MARTI-465161 format. One line per 10 residues: for each residue y, z, x negated of C-alpha. Coordinates in steps of 0.25 Angstrom, whole numbers, plus 5000, padded with zeros to 4 digits. Last residue first. Layout:
BEGIN
Y,Z,X ~ ...;
***
This chain:
BEGIN
5074,4917,4921 ~ 5069,4911,4935 ~ 5055,4914,4938 ~ 5041,4914,4931 ~ 5041,4928,4925 ~ 5051,4933,4935 ~ 5063,4942,4931 ~ 5069,4952,4940 ~ 5084,4949,4938 ~ 5087,4943,4952;
5081,4956,4958 ~ 5091,4965,4951 ~ 5084,4973,4941 ~ 5080,4988,4945 ~ 5066,4985,4947 ~ 5065,4979,4933 ~ 5070,4992,4927 ~ 5063,5002,4936 ~ 5049,4997,4932 ~ 5041,4988,4941;
5027,4990,4947 ~ 5027,5004,4952 ~ 5041,5004,4957 ~ 5039,4991,4964 ~ 5026,4996,4971 ~ 5034,5008,4976 ~ 5045,4999,4982 ~ 5034,4990,4989 ~ 5026,5002,4994 ~ 5039,5008,5001;
5042,4994,5006 ~ 5028,4993,5012 ~ 5030,5007,5019 ~ 5043,5002,5025 ~ 5037,4989,5029 ~ 5027,4997,5038 ~ 5038,5002,5047 ~ 5043,4988,5050 ~ 5028,4984,5051 ~ 5027,4993,5063;
5037,4986,5071 ~ 5030,4973,5068 ~ 5016,4979,5072 ~ 5022,4984,5085 ~ 5026,4970,5090 ~ 5035,4966,5101 ~ 5048,4973,5097 ~ 5046,4968,5083 ~ 5047,4953,5087 ~ 5060,4955,5095;
5066,4964,5084 ~ 5063,4953,5074 ~ 5071,4942,5081 ~ 5083,4952,5081 ~ 5082,4957,5067 ~ 5074,4969,5064 ~ 5072,4971,5049 ~ 5061,4969,5039 ~ 5064,4975,5026 ~ 5063,4965,5015;
5056,4967,5002 ~ 5064,4961,4991 ~ 5056,4954,4980 ~ 5061,4951,4966 ~ 5055,4964,4961 ~ 5042,4959,4967 ~ 5043,4947,4958 ~ 5042,4954,4945 ~ 5027,4951,4942 ~ 5027,4937,4947;
5015,4931,4955 ~ 5005,4943,4952 ~ 5017,4952,4955 ~ 5019,4947,4969 ~ 5004,4949,4972 ~ 5004,4963,4966 ~ 5017,4966,4974 ~ 5009,4962,4987 ~ 4997,4970,4983 ~ 5006,4982,4982;
5013,4980,4995 ~ 4999,4978,5002 ~ 4994,4991,4995 ~ 5006,4999,5001 ~ 5004,4993,5015 ~ 4989,4994,5016 ~ 4989,5000,5030 ~ 5001,5000,5038 ~ 4999,4987,5045 ~ 5010,4980,5053;
5016,4974,5040 ~ 5030,4972,5035 ~ 5033,4970,5020 ~ 5042,4958,5019 ~ 5044,4953,5005 ~ 5056,4946,4999 ~ 5056,4938,4986 ~ 5064,4932,4975 ~ 5064,4919,4967 ~ 5074,4913,4957;
5066,4901,4956 ~ 5055,4899,4944 ~ 5047,4890,4952 ~ 5035,4898,4949 ~ 5040,4909,4958 ~ 5039,4900,4970 ~ 5025,4896,4966 ~ 5021,4911,4965 ~ 5028,4914,4979 ~ 5020,4902,4985;
5006,4909,4981 ~ 5011,4922,4985 ~ 5015,4918,4999 ~ 5002,4911,5001 ~ 4995,4924,5000 ~ 5003,4929,5012 ~ 5001,4916,5019 ~ 4986,4918,5020 ~ 4989,4928,5031 ~ 4992,4918,5042;
5006,4918,5047 ~ 5013,4928,5057 ~ 5023,4931,5046 ~ 5024,4946,5045 ~ 5010,4949,5051 ~ 5004,4938,5043 ~ 5010,4944,5030 ~ 5007,4958,5033 ~ 4992,4955,5034 ~ 4993,4946,5021;
4999,4957,5013 ~ 5013,4962,5009 ~ 5021,4954,5020 ~ 5029,4941,5019 ~ 5034,4938,5005 ~ 5047,4931,5005 ~ 5052,4922,4994 ~ 5066,4922,4990 ~ 5073,4910,4982 ~ 5085,4910,4974;
5095,4900,4970 ~ 5108,4899,4962 ~ 5103,4891,4950 ~ 5096,4879,4956 ~ 5087,4874,4945 ~ 5074,4879,4951 ~ 5076,4875,4965 ~ 5081,4861,4961 ~ 5069,4859,4952 ~ 5060,4862,4964;
5068,4851,4972 ~ 5066,4841,4960 ~ 5051,4845,4960 ~ 5051,4841,4974 ~ 5049,4851,4985 ~ 5039,4850,4996 ~ 5026,4857,4991 ~ 5032,4867,4982 ~ 5043,4873,4991 ~ 5033,4869,5002;
5023,4880,4998 ~ 5025,4888,5011 ~ 5026,4902,5017 ~ 5033,4909,5005 ~ 5044,4914,5014 ~ 5055,4908,5006 ~ 5070,4911,5007 ~ 5080,4903,4999 ~ 5093,4907,4992 ~ 5104,4898,4987;
5116,4904,4979 ~ 5130,4898,4980 ~ 5141,4896,4970 ~ 5133,4887,4961 ~ 5126,4878,4971 ~ 5139,4876,4979 ~ 5144,4862,4974 ~ 5140,4855,4987 ~ 5130,4846,4979 ~ 5124,4859,4973;
5123,4866,4986 ~ 5116,4853,4992 ~ 5106,4852,4981 ~ 5102,4867,4982 ~ 5101,4866,4997 ~ 5092,4854,4996 ~ 5084,4862,4985 ~ 5082,4874,4995 ~ 5080,4866,5008 ~ 5068,4858,5001;
5060,4871,5003 ~ 5058,4868,5018 ~ 5047,4877,5023 ~ 5052,4887,5011 ~ 5064,4889,5019 ~ 5057,4897,5030 ~ 5065,4900,5042 ~ 5074,4902,5036 ~ 5082,4905,5024 ~ 5091,4896,5014;
5101,4907,5010 ~ 5114,4902,5004 ~ 5121,4913,4996 ~ 5136,4912,4992 ~ 5140,4915,5006 ~ 5151,4905,5011 ~ 5166,4909,5011 ~ 5169,4900,5023 ~ 5156,4893,5027 ~ 5158,4877,5026;
5150,4877,5013 ~ 5138,4882,5019 ~ 5138,4872,5030 ~ 5139,4861,5019 ~ 5127,4867,5012 ~ 5119,4866,5025 ~ 5123,4852,5026 ~ 5119,4848,5012 ~ 5106,4855,5014 ~ 5103,4846,5026;
5103,4852,5039 ~ 5094,4851,5052 ~ 5096,4860,5064 ~ 5090,4872,5070 ~ 5087,4880,5083 ~ 5083,4869,5092 ~ 5076,4862,5081 ~ 5066,4873,5080 ~ 5060,4873,5066 ~ 5052,4885,5070;
5059,4897,5063 ~ 5072,4897,5069 ~ 5067,4898,5084 ~ 5058,4910,5079 ~ 5069,4919,5076 ~ 5074,4922,5062 ~ 5074,4937,5058 ~ 5060,4937,5053 ~ 5052,4950,5055 ~ 5041,4943,5063;
5039,4933,5052 ~ 5035,4920,5059 ~ 5031,4911,5047 ~ 5032,4896,5046 ~ 5047,4896,5046 ~ 5057,4885,5051 ~ 5072,4884,5053 ~ 5078,4884,5039 ~ 5088,4896,5039 ~ 5102,4894,5032;
5108,4907,5027 ~ 5122,4908,5021 ~ 5122,4921,5012 ~ 5129,4934,5011 ~ 5129,4944,5001 ~ 5128,4959,5001 ~ 5127,4970,4991 ~ 5135,4962,4981 ~ 5131,4959,4966 ~ 5143,4961,4957;
5143,4950,4953 ~ 5140,4936,4958 ~ 5135,4927,4947 ~ 5130,4917,4958 ~ 5115,4917,4953 ~ 5115,4932,4951 ~ 5122,4935,4964 ~ 5112,4926,4972 ~ 5101,4933,4965 ~ 5106,4947,4969;
5110,4943,4983 ~ 5098,4936,4987 ~ 5091,4946,4988 ~ 5095,4959,4983 ~ 5088,4967,4994 ~ 5087,4982,4991 ~ 5073,4988,4991 ~ 5069,4995,5004 ~ 5068,5010,5006 ~ 5081,5011,5013;
5085,4998,5019 ~ 5092,4986,5012 ~ 5104,4984,5003 ~ 5106,4971,4996 ~ 5112,4964,5007 ~ 5111,4949,5011 ~ 5121,4945,5023 ~ 5116,4932,5029 ~ 5126,4922,5034 ~ 5120,4912,5043;
5118,4897,5044 ~ 5114,4887,5055 ~ 5124,4890,5066 ~ 5135,4880,5062 ~ 5135,4885,5047 ~ 5136,4899,5052 ~ 5128,4909,5060 ~ 5136,4921,5065 ~ 5137,4934,5056 ~ 5127,4945,5054;
5116,4937,5060 ~ 5106,4944,5069 ~ 5110,4938,5082 ~ 5109,4924,5076 ~ 5094,4925,5073 ~ 5090,4922,5088 ~ 5097,4909,5086 ~ 5111,4905,5092 ~ 5117,4901,5078 ~ 5105,4902,5068;
5102,4887,5068 ~ 5090,4886,5059 ~ 5090,4875,5049 ~ 5081,4863,5048 ~ 5082,4857,5034 ~ 5086,4843,5031 ~ 5085,4834,5019 ~ 5083,4822,5027 ~ 5070,4818,5021 ~ 5065,4833,5020;
5068,4836,5035 ~ 5064,4850,5035 ~ 5060,4860,5046 ~ 5051,4853,5056 ~ 5041,4847,5045 ~ 5042,4861,5039 ~ 5038,4868,5051 ~ 5024,4861,5052 ~ 5021,4863,5038 ~ 5025,4878,5039;
5016,4880,5051 ~ 5004,4874,5044 ~ 5006,4882,5031 ~ 5009,4895,5038 ~ 4998,4895,5048 ~ 5004,4905,5057 ~ 4996,4916,5063 ~ 4992,4916,5078 ~ 4978,4910,5075 ~ 4976,4921,5065;
4976,4932,5076 ~ 4978,4945,5069 ~ 4993,4946,5069;
***
């Protein structure tokens, strides 16, 4: 998108959404109602928890040419002591109802991203944990997704405390998505909240990098391009917390020039922050869910980007082979050491 006036000012829009998406004093998060939404048609099983939760099936296997996706299965199994590690695990997903970016490939429809009270409701962490406890044979992974959970970072320590109060902190694994769009994790959380994050044993966090350069970032997110550089600044700070942190990256771009160099530059930037972190990142192949199909059908650039991501993943795979020896590439993702991360 060339017209800067149409691009999202992330900092301003995020601040606006945050005021609508969290009730700090009341300890409440605005949670999307999945039942009856445009997302519901893509759910493998019907929404649960009164329509505000869903079961997600995480699978290790991916498409040909793409790396396997061990997240969050491998770190969850390591934390919970599950052996052998299965090829599939389920998670209970709650989605907060706001996001400052409008990624064209997002499987969440617009009405669940704008803090719309007609498609969401307020919940405390204790209420969400109680909904989880009412599920027969509940999944052992609870996934705090979105939307954009980093708009409301209080949600994670609130859930940790609620799970501990309910006696479920040892037999469940908590997983949080982060799109690296804001610094609220550092701006809004108290030192006690950060200590809770660091000390909670069964926890993992995944940060998603959007695109491999500023141009693909804006194309993917509809946000002003300086957000691409800001992602790395935020990632550096997240890794500095010493949490069990992983990454996703999306490699779609409508531009066929400079793909291999863009991927190499991306890996350079990641390794400047943490030399081994690329081995904790899973590139995500963009797939066509119902909301995405409508967006792709109207846009030739988006259709083209689905093909360009195949060139980008080939470049990514080639670069990893050049940069890391076979021994460390073969390690389980949760056993890749980080210099400043968890030991």
